[in-house]
C-alpha positions in Angstrom: 129.5 115.5 71.6 126.0 116.7 71.5 123.3 115.6 73.4 121.3 112.8 71.7 118.1 115.1 72.1 119.1 117.4 70.0 118.9 115.1 67.4 115.2 114.7 68.1 113.4 118.3 67.7 115.3 121.4 66.4 114.8 123.4 69.2 117.7 123.8 71.7 117.2 121.9 74.2 118.9 122.2 77.8 122.3 119.9 77.3 122.9 117.4 80.4 126.5 117.5 81.7 126.2 114.1 82.3 126.0 112.7 78.9 129.6 114.6 78.4 131.4 111.1 77.5 128.5 108.7 76.3 127.9 108.0 72.9 124.4 107.0 72.7 122.0 105.4 69.8 118.6 107.3 70.5 115.9 104.8 72.2 112.6 104.7 70.0 110.2 105.5 72.4 111.6 109.1 72.9 109.4 111.7 71.1 110.1 115.5 71.2 106.8 115.8 73.5 108.2 113.3 75.7 111.7 115.0 76.0 110.0 118.6 76.5 107.2 117.1 78.9 107.2 119.1 82.0 105.9 116.7 85.0 103.7 117.4 87.8 105.1 117.3 91.0 104.7 114.5 94.0 106.4 112.4 95.8 107.2 108.6 94.9 105.6 106.0 95.8 106.7 103.7 98.8 108.7 100.5 97.7 107.6 97.5 97.8 108.4 95.8 101.4 106.9 92.3 102.6 108.5 91.1 105.7 111.1 88.6 105.7 112.4 86.2 108.4 114.9 87.8 111.1 117.9 88.5 110.1 119.8 88.2 113.5 118.7 87.2 116.8 118.0 90.9 117.6 114.4 91.8 116.8 113.7 93.7 114.0 113.6 97.6 114.8 110.0 99.2 113.5 111.2 101.0 110.5 109.5 103.4 108.3 107.9 101.7 105.1 108.5 104.8 103.3 111.8 106.4 102.6 112.8 109.7 104.5 113.4 112.7 102.8 114.8 116.0 102.9 115.5 119.3 101.5 119.2 117.7 100.6 117.8 114.3 100.0 114.3 115.2 98.7 112.6 113.2 95.9 112.3 114.7 92.3 109.5 115.6 90.2 108.2 113.2 88.6 105.7 112.3 85.8 101.8 111.5 86.1 100.5 108.5 87.7 100.4 105.5 87.2 104.3 105.2 88.5 107.1 103.0 86.8 108.1 99.9 87.7 111.6 98.8 88.0 112.7 95.6 89.0 116.5 95.2 90.5 117.5 92.1 91.1 120.0 91.1 93.5 122.2 88.1 94.3 125.2 87.0 96.2 128.3 89.1 95.0 126.3 91.6 93.4 128.5 94.7 93.3 126.7 97.3 95.7 127.2 100.8 94.3 126.2 99.5 91.1 122.9 98.0 93.1 122.1 100.8 95.3 123.0 103.6 92.9 120.4 102.1 90.5 117.7 101.8 93.2 118.4 105.1 95.1 118.2 107.0 91.7 115.5 105.8 90.2 113.4 106.3 93.6 114.2 110.0 93.7 112.6 110.1 90.0 109.6 108.4 91.2 109.8 104.7 90.2 108.2 102.5 92.0 111.5 100.0 92.4 111.3 96.7 93.4 114.6 94.8 95.0 114.3 91.0 94.4 116.5 88.3 95.8 117.9 85.4 93.3 118.5 83.3 96.4 116.9 81.4 98.7 116.6 84.3 101.3 116.1 87.7 101.1 119.6 89.2 102.7 122.5 88.9 100.5 126.1 89.3 101.0 127.1 92.1 98.5 130.8 92.3 96.7 132.6 94.2 99.0 131.0 92.8 102.4 127.7 95.1 102.6 124.7 93.1 103.7 121.8 93.8 101.9 118.0 92.7 102.2 115.8 92.5 98.9 112.1 93.4 99.6 110.8 90.0 97.6 111.8 87.1 96.0 112.4 86.8 92.2 110.0 83.6 92.0 107.5 86.7 93.5 108.1 88.7 90.3 106.9 85.8 87.8 103.5 87.4 87.1 104.4 91.1 87.1 104.8 93.4 84.4 107.9 96.2 84.4 108.9 99.3 82.7 112.3 98.5 83.0 114.5 95.6 84.3 118.2 96.7 85.6 121.0 94.0 86.4 124.0 94.8 88.5 126.6 92.7 88.3 128.2 89.8 90.9 131.9 91.0 91.0 133.5 87.3 91.0 131.9 85.5 88.0 132.2 82.3 85.9 132.0 83.3 81.9 129.8 81.8 79.5 132.9 79.5 78.7 132.6 78.1 82.6 136.6 80.3 82.7 136.9 81.3 86.1 138.0 85.5 85.7 137.9 88.4 87.8 137.2 91.9 86.4 140.6 93.8 87.9 143.2 92.7 89.8 142.1 94.5 92.9 139.1 92.5 92.5 141.0 89.6 93.3 142.4 91.2 96.7 138.9 91.4 97.9 138.1 87.8 97.3 135.0 88.1 95.3 132.0 85.4 95.9 133.1 82.3 94.2 130.5 80.5 92.2 128.8 80.9 89.1 126.9 84.3 87.7 124.3 84.2 90.3 121.8 86.6 88.2 122.6 84.5 84.7 121.7 81.1 86.5 118.5 82.5 87.6 115.7 80.5 85.6 113.2 83.1 86.4 115.0 86.0 86.1 115.9 84.8 82.5 112.4 84.7 81.6 111.3 87.8 83.1 114.4 89.9 81.1 113.3 87.9 77.8 109.7 88.6 78.0 111.0 92.2 78.7 112.9 92.4 75.8 110.3 90.3 73.2 107.4 93.1 74.3 109.8 96.0 73.4 109.8 97.3 77.0 113.4 98.4 79.1 116.0 96.6 80.0 119.7 97.1 80.7 122.8 95.7 82.4 126.0 97.2 83.8 129.7 96.2 84.2 130.3 92.2 83.4 126.5 91.7 82.9 126.1 92.4 79.2 128.7 89.9 78.6 127.9 87.5 81.2 124.3 87.4 81.6 122.6 89.2 78.7 124.7 87.7 75.8 124.1 84.3 77.1 120.7 84.8 77.2 120.9 85.7 73.4 119.3 89.7 74.1 122.1 91.7 72.6 121.5 90.7 68.9 122.2 93.1 66.6 122.8 95.7 69.6 125.5 98.4 70.0 126.8 97.3 73.5 129.3 98.0 76.3 130.7 96.7 79.6 133.9 96.6 81.7 136.9 97.3 79.6 138.1 93.7 81.1 135.1 91.7 79.0 135.5 94.0 76.1 136.6 91.0 74.6 133.9 88.4 75.5 131.6 90.9 73.2 130.5 90.1 69.4 133.6 92.7 67.7 131.4 94.4 65.3 128.6 95.6 67.9 131.1 96.5 71.0 131.3 99.9 71.6 133.8 101.6 74.0 131.7 104.0 75.8 130.5 104.7 79.4 127.0 104.4 78.4 125.6 102.7 75.1 121.5 103.2 74.5 120.7 100.8 71.4 116.6 100.8 71.3 115.5 99.2 74.8 118.7 97.9 76.0 121.0 100.1 77.8 124.3 98.9 78.9 127.5 100.4 80.7 130.8 99.9 82.1 131.0 99.5 85.7 130.5 101.3 89.3 131.8 104.6 88.3 129.4 104.6 85.4 126.8 103.7 87.8 125.1 107.2 87.9 125.0 107.8 84.2 123.7 104.5 83.6 121.0 105.5 86.4 120.7 108.5 84.8 120.0 107.2 81.6 117.0 105.1 82.4 115.3 108.5 84.5 115.4 110.3 81.0 114.1 107.4 79.2 111.3 106.7 81.4 110.6 110.5 82.7 112.4 112.6 80.1 115.1 115.1 80.3 113.7 117.8 82.6 113.4 115.0 85.3 117.0 113.6 84.4 118.6 117.2 84.6 116.6 117.8 88.2 117.5 114.2 89.6 121.3 114.8 88.4 121.4 118.3 90.2 120.1 117.1 93.4 122.5 114.1 93.3 125.3 116.9 92.7 126.2 115.8 89.3 128.3 117.6 87.2 126.3 120.7 86.1 129.1 123.0 84.0 131.0 124.2 87.2 134.3 124.5 87.6 134.4 122.8 90.8 137.7 120.7 91.6 137.4 117.2 93.0 139.9 118.1 96.4 141.2 120.6 98.3 143.6 120.0 100.9 144.4 122.9 103.9 146.9 122.4 107.0 148.4 118.9 105.3 149.4 116.4 107.7 150.4 112.9 107.1 147.9 109.7 107.4 150.5 107.2 107.5 150.1 104.0 109.5 152.5 101.2 110.5 149.3 98.8 110.1 146.7 98.6 108.0 143.9 101.2 108.4 141.0 100.7 110.6 138.0 102.8 110.0 133.9 103.1 111.3 131.4 104.2 109.8 128.2 104.5 112.0 124.7 104.0 110.5 121.1 104.5 111.0 117.5 104.1 109.9 117.5 107.1 107.2 121.3 107.0 106.2 121.6 107.8 103.0 122.6 104.6 101.5 124.3 105.6 98.5 127.2 107.2 100.9 127.1 104.3 103.1 128.1 101.8 100.4 130.3 103.6 98.5 132.5 104.6 100.9 132.4 101.1 102.2 133.0 99.3 98.6 136.0 101.9 97.9 137.7 101.9 101.3 137.4 97.8 101.1 138.7 97.7 97.5 142.0 99.7 99.3 142.2 96.7 101.2 141.3 99.0 104.3 139.6 97.2 107.5 135.7 98.8 107.4 133.3 98.5 110.1 130.1 99.8 109.8 127.8 100.1 112.6 124.4 100.8 113.8 123.3 103.3 116.6 119.9 101.7 116.9 117.9 98.7 118.1 118.9 96.5 115.4 121.6 95.4 112.9 119.2 96.2 109.9 118.7 99.7 108.7 116.3 101.5 106.4 118.0 104.0 104.2 116.9 107.6 103.2 115.5 106.0 99.7 114.2 102.7 101.3 117.1 100.2 100.9 117.7 97.7 103.9 121.0 97.4 104.9 122.6 95.3 107.5 125.1 96.9 109.6 128.5 94.2 110.9 127.9 94.8 114.5 126.0 97.4 117.3 128.1 100.7 118.2 128.3 99.9 121.6 130.3 96.2 120.1 132.4 98.7 118.0 132.8 101.2 120.6 135.3 98.2 122.2 138.3 99.2 119.6 140.0 102.2 118.7 140.1 103.8 114.8 142.3 105.7 113.0 139.2 107.2 111.0 135.6 107.7 111.5 133.0 109.0 108.8 130.1 110.0 108.9 127.3 109.3 106.3 124.6 111.9 105.6 120.9 111.9 105.1 119.0 113.8 107.4 116.8 111.1 109.2 119.9 109.4 109.5 122.0 112.5 111.2 119.8 113.3 113.4 119.6 109.4 115.1 123.4 109.7 114.6 123.7 113.3 117.0 121.4 111.5 119.5 123.9 108.3 120.3 125.9 108.7 123.5 128.2 105.9 122.4 128.9 107.8 119.0 129.5 111.2 120.8 132.4 109.5 122.9 133.9 107.8 120.3 134.5 111.6 118.4 135.3 113.2 121.3 137.9 110.7 122.0 139.0 110.4 118.3 139.9 114.1 118.4 141.4 114.2 121.5 143.7 111.7 120.3 144.6 113.4 117.1 143.0 110.6 115.4 141.3 111.3 111.8 137.4 111.8 111.3 135.1 113.3 108.7 131.2 113.9 107.3 129.5 113.7 104.5 126.9 116.3 103.5 124.2 116.6 106.1 126.1 114.7 108.7 128.5 118.0 109.3 125.8 118.7 111.5 126.9 116.2 113.9 130.5 117.3 114.1 129.3 121.1 114.6 126.9 120.1 117.5 129.5 117.8 119.4 132.0 120.9 119.0 134.5 119.3 116.3 134.1 121.7 113.8 136.0 124.8 115.9 138.1 126.8 113.0 137.7 124.4 110.5 136.9 124.7 106.6 134.5 122.3 105.0 132.7 121.3 102.1 128.8 120.9 102.1 125.5 120.0 100.7 124.2 123.6 99.3 120.9 123.2 101.2 122.8 123.2 104.4 125.8 125.7 103.9 123.8 128.9 105.4 123.1 126.7 108.8 126.6 125.8 109.4 129.0 128.6 111.0 132.2 127.3 109.2 133.9 128.5 106.5 132.5 126.9 103.1 135.1 126.3 100.3 132.9 126.3 97.4 135.4 125.6 95.0 135.9 122.1 96.1 133.4 118.7 96.4 135.7 117.3 98.7 138.0 119.5 101.6 140.5 118.2 103.7 141.6 120.4 106.6 144.3 118.5 108.8 142.6 115.8 110.2 138.9 116.5 108.8 137.7 115.5 105.7 134.3 116.5 104.1 132.5 116.4 101.1 129.2 117.6 99.4 127.8 114.6 99.8 126.0 111.7 97.3 127.4 112.1 93.7 130.7 113.9 95.3 131.2 111.1 97.6 133.4 108.8 95.3 135.8 111.8 95.2 135.7 111.4 99.1 136.1 107.9 99.5 139.3 108.3 96.8 140.6 110.9 98.5 140.9 108.8 101.9 142.5 106.2 100.1 145.0 109.0 98.7 145.8 110.3 101.7 146.0 106.7 103.5 148.2 104.9 100.6 149.2 107.7 97.9 148.0 108.1 94.3 149.2 104.9 93.1 146.7 102.7 94.7 144.2 105.6 94.4 144.4 105.5 90.6 144.3 101.4 90.8 141.0 101.1 92.7 139.3 103.7 90.7 140.7 101.9 86.7 138.6 98.8 88.8 135.6 101.3 88.9 135.9 102.8 85.8 136.7 106.1 86.9 138.5 108.8 85.8 141.5 109.3 88.5 142.5 113.0 88.8 145.4 113.8 90.9 144.2 117.3 92.3 
């Protein structure tokens, strides 16, 4: 299907690969001029950051108020001031992949994203157990005007008819967050979103949220919409569309965690134009016409255990939040025991794009146990801090000496190289750092498994990375089941 931009202007525009599976109605706000505009370059505005009560008895860290960026995870060029204002509400049970990908991608494009809690407190526990900290309370947003309001979903919800339901069977295994649909039942959020629709500004929802939240609020009338396959029968039949993404006027809907990048990039397109959307897509390492396979395995070895696998994910200020929450989410869906450990002085850390996350424990506490797999997320500043952790260094050396598995994403490959854990290994790495590594690069694959080492290029390829781990641990059947819950195509090779 041709890009919908071609219908707006007779000039041949560069196609965006990430639109390949969309059935899209052109948003009325787009014009040929806005599509063809070449935006000026500058860094994104700092996300709003207000103080909150301590989340633990440990003192909060002195963390930067603006996202840490680097060559491999920098901010995309954006349009001239004023910055576009975006609201992303979160609550107990929010799907962390959907929320964090939205926040990360929009901030890379230059949007000023406000993360607002619909709960009495700012810290919330997301669907797969990741802990996120909002910038402010939703009540503080009542008088604000936003260019976009984008709603992620709670994994376990009550439908409008108050019949309990979950999205797919693998969600039940996680247990979910019982109770009502948190966003739907927030009156302040309903008023904000209704005002957004009345004043013809952008809004949207993903996964079950179109059916569970926007539909009961009456904000989908005469709109073509999509949602998670398990909730399609809740939509008005005439207006329901089976597509990964649907843009209908000012409302955009999408299917699930596996379509979150498309969902977020559609908003970048609508707010900033196709040029910026394409640049952000390339920065995220989304499909740009290459023929790279998802996974390549060298020196195959068995990753089988008689017990439930235990995985450690160390994090620090500057760790790439997309990579952290995606790996955690997908592994926990597969019933892996995941421990997220902070190498800093606080369990709360600030991600590379300004998302506040809370680790399960400190690295010192985590070091009391052995792990079947240790995975290092990327983010240049975060990787630098991981590299300086003596406790983590010892854990990694013991992991190697014990013949156990370890892996790294993007810039965290430098940590393994510094600790001499990449010797004679072939790897996948972000293109911006490949020439700084001494190992042989496998450029034809997004994920490379070489014996007991697994690596990937990072960012959008991390879904394939996490699913490759699930496949090695449990086989194709479980990996396919997890992928179906994500609404993500599963390819064996």
